C-alpha positions as MATLAB code, in Angstrom:
seq = 'MNPDIARLDLQRRQRLGMVEAIWGEHKTSDQIAAILVSLQQQGELALATRVDPQKAEAVAQLLPQEAGSLTYHRDARCLTLGAPAALNPECGEVLVLSGGTSDLAVASEAQLALHWHGIQSQRLLDVGVAGLHRLLDQQDRLRQARVLIVCAGMEGALPTVVAGLVPQPVIAVPVSVGYGVSAGGMAALHGMLASCAPGLSVVNIDNGYGAAMAALRILLTAR';
ca = [
     106.319  100.687   86.481;
     105.817  104.272   85.344;
     108.342  106.411   87.320;
     105.734  109.183   87.418;
     103.799  107.010   89.890;
     106.701  106.080   92.178;
     110.448  105.544   92.181;
     110.811  102.583   94.495;
     113.711  102.319   96.919;
     114.445   98.676   96.232;
     117.721   98.702   98.172;
     116.248  100.002  101.419;
     116.041   96.604  103.102;
     119.665   95.828  102.207;
     120.751   99.313  103.292;
     118.629   99.836  106.417;
     116.999   96.493  107.169;
     113.460   97.685  106.426;
     111.160   97.684  103.438;
     109.722  100.803  101.811;
     106.074  100.754  102.889;
     103.365  102.296  100.715;
     101.424  105.181  102.295;
      97.938  104.269  101.101;
      95.739  107.037  102.482;
      96.491  109.578   99.769;
      97.105  107.172   96.889;
      94.479  105.829   94.509;
      93.650  102.143   94.364;
      95.303  101.977   90.921;
      98.516  103.446   92.314;
      98.553  101.087   95.292;
      97.921   98.058   93.086;
     100.711   99.009   90.680;
     103.248   99.597   93.461;
     102.371   96.387   95.321;
     102.829   94.313   92.172;
     106.068   96.075   91.276;
     107.519   95.433   94.738;
     106.595   91.758   94.573;
     108.014   91.372   91.076;
     111.302   92.790   92.349;
     111.378   90.201   95.132;
     110.668   92.799   97.801;
     108.196   92.800  100.700;
     104.938   94.514   99.749;
     103.095   96.415  102.483;
     100.630   99.310  102.194;
      99.512  101.229  105.279;
      96.462  103.419  105.924;
      94.122  101.638  103.511;
      90.408  101.761  104.255;
      88.128   98.779  103.469;
      86.650  100.377  100.342;
      90.054  101.094   98.842;
      91.259   97.615   99.768;
      88.303   96.103   97.909;
      89.059   98.280   94.877;
      92.692   97.090   94.881;
      91.486   93.479   95.085;
      89.258   94.046   92.055;
      92.262   95.362   90.141;
      94.397   92.339   91.067;
      92.171   89.262   90.632;
      95.200   87.151   89.697;
      96.704   87.935   93.118;
      93.625   86.894   95.092;
      95.464   84.131   96.916;
      98.300   86.331   98.165;
      96.632   89.742   98.638;
      95.494   90.184  102.234;
      93.618   93.026  103.894;
      94.412   93.341  107.592;
      91.314   95.160  108.829;
      92.505   95.841  112.386;
      95.732   97.388  111.096;
      94.168   99.080  108.044;
      96.945   97.589  105.889;
      97.254   95.614  102.660;
      99.966   93.048  102.019;
     100.888   91.106   98.923;
     102.822   87.867   99.164;
     104.533   86.495  102.255;
     106.349   88.259  105.100;
     110.047   87.887  105.809;
     111.067   84.706  107.607;
     110.883   84.919  111.387;
     114.205   85.982  112.917;
     114.173   84.655  116.495;
     117.664   86.044  117.172;
     116.186   89.539  117.281;
     113.894   88.749  120.194;
     110.356   89.924  120.807;
     108.637   93.307  120.722;
     105.607   93.828  122.959;
     103.017   96.309  121.673;
     100.855   97.822  124.412;
      97.734   99.943  124.108;
      95.927  102.065  126.637;
      92.508  100.984  125.379;
      90.642   99.258  122.566;
      90.410  102.587  120.723;
      94.171  102.383  120.161;
      93.838   99.011  118.415;
      94.361  100.205  114.821;
      97.665  101.906  115.636;
      98.897   99.014  117.776;
      97.904   96.539  115.054;
      99.753   98.540  112.393;
     102.898   98.368  114.508;
     102.531   94.638  115.095;
     101.887   93.875  111.434;
     104.892   95.949  110.322;
     107.092   93.999  112.732;
     105.665   90.672  111.555;
     106.256   91.666  107.938;
     109.944   92.155  108.747;
     110.309   88.817  110.533;
     110.145   90.171  114.070;
     108.200   88.278  116.708;
     105.657   90.493  118.474;
     102.610   90.292  120.676;
      99.928   92.800  121.632;
      98.964   93.607  125.202;
      95.713   95.558  124.974;
      93.680   97.672  127.374;
      96.298   98.281  130.061;
      95.778  102.038  130.370;
      96.462  104.090  133.475;
      92.764  104.509  134.290;
      92.986  100.962  135.678;
      96.632  100.838  136.654;
      96.347   97.405  138.265;
      95.870   95.919  134.784;
      99.356   97.074  133.833;
     101.025   96.248  137.136;
      99.712   92.683  136.857;
     101.713   92.333  133.616;
     105.157   93.417  134.836;
     106.705   89.971  134.396;
     105.373   89.898  130.843;
     106.805   93.351  130.113;
     110.282   92.278  131.182;
     110.309   89.379  128.712;
     110.278   91.695  125.674;
     113.404   93.229  124.186;
     111.628   96.433  123.090;
     108.225   97.860  124.045;
     105.962   99.986  121.862;
     103.304  101.807  123.887;
     100.266  103.362  122.166;
      98.027  105.757  124.104;
      95.586  108.580  123.489;
      93.868  110.993  125.914;
      96.703  112.522  128.014;
      99.177  109.849  126.872;
     100.525  108.887  130.313;
     100.944  105.154  129.719;
     104.423  105.223  128.080;
     105.847  107.251  130.973;
     104.537  104.712  133.483;
     105.928  101.787  131.459;
     109.311  103.473  131.062;
     109.433  103.907  134.818;
     108.859  100.197  135.403;
     111.207   98.427  132.989;
     114.745   99.061  131.651;
     114.191   98.114  127.989;
     113.801  100.683  125.211;
     110.258  102.105  125.227;
     108.835  103.745  122.095;
     105.778  105.919  122.690;
     103.035  106.373  120.087;
     100.495  109.147  120.706;
      97.064  108.171  119.390;
      94.411  110.568  118.088;
      91.806  109.477  120.641;
      90.188  111.655  123.275;
      87.725  114.431  124.010;
      88.151  118.167  123.426;
      91.613  119.308  124.418;
      93.047  115.928  123.444;
      93.110  117.714  120.075;
      93.512  114.713  117.809;
      96.494  113.321  119.696;
      98.327  116.595  120.337;
      97.841  116.404  124.107;
      99.248  112.867  124.148;
     102.151  113.894  121.903;
     103.051  116.862  124.102;
     102.736  114.773  127.250;
     105.030  112.094  125.873;
     107.584  114.647  124.685;
     107.512  116.242  128.140;
     107.782  112.867  129.901;
     109.778  112.676  133.115;
     110.885  109.110  132.221;
     114.497  109.404  130.940;
     115.176  107.818  127.566;
     111.574  107.529  126.388;
     111.432  107.767  122.571;
     108.395  109.312  120.864;
     107.122  109.015  117.286;
     104.433  111.020  115.540;
     100.692  110.770  116.145;
      99.185  107.412  115.061;
     102.530  106.341  113.566;
     102.469  102.639  114.386;
     104.630  101.819  111.378;
     107.259  104.359  112.419;
     107.370  102.923  115.936;
     107.841   99.432  114.497;
     110.748  100.624  112.347;
     112.351  102.339  115.354;
     112.102   99.047  117.243;
     113.537   97.203  114.240;
     116.560   99.518  114.152;
     117.187   98.850  117.861;
     116.923   95.091  117.418;
     119.137   94.938  114.330;
     121.818   97.060  115.973;
     121.716   95.003  119.175;
     122.018   91.777  117.190;
];
């Protein structure tokens, strides 16, 4: 592949335990297609994040020979080529929570990134603090997971509540959902950073992939 397009970090999984994902939002369909194919040819996992349906279709048109192994994950806004890593049950399970259905894309990105690295995960949707009983009803389920990723917009209170209920690592993801002063996720980000729950970790706004990689680091170290 032309190094002017990308210099791939093909040793990242051996070095850190995670694949180099392709940031798709600001790349052209030609660039995404070339990088996906190059990763697969090198025997590496091939995952592109932040890909809208139109760009995904354009990539598919460029790679007709890969039609059987190129998959667009609409909920997660991601493209994958080939197969994910084999499931590693020794690492345990990550539970991905969302405050509401509007957080689905970010939660799905996190879940797909975990799946692509062989980590078992499940989503627990629509358990926001506006109906706190929905979360409290799931406390037994929360305690079964080894790590929890919690996605929330608006004021972003859900991760603080979760981190006050269970002892496992909790990774908070502010989501760019909410009226006015929610400011595209800034209110949620500030609220999570100012959380009174000790040990709560926070990633950047809408960064489901980053939260998944933080969880992966925890699981690999614990193993």
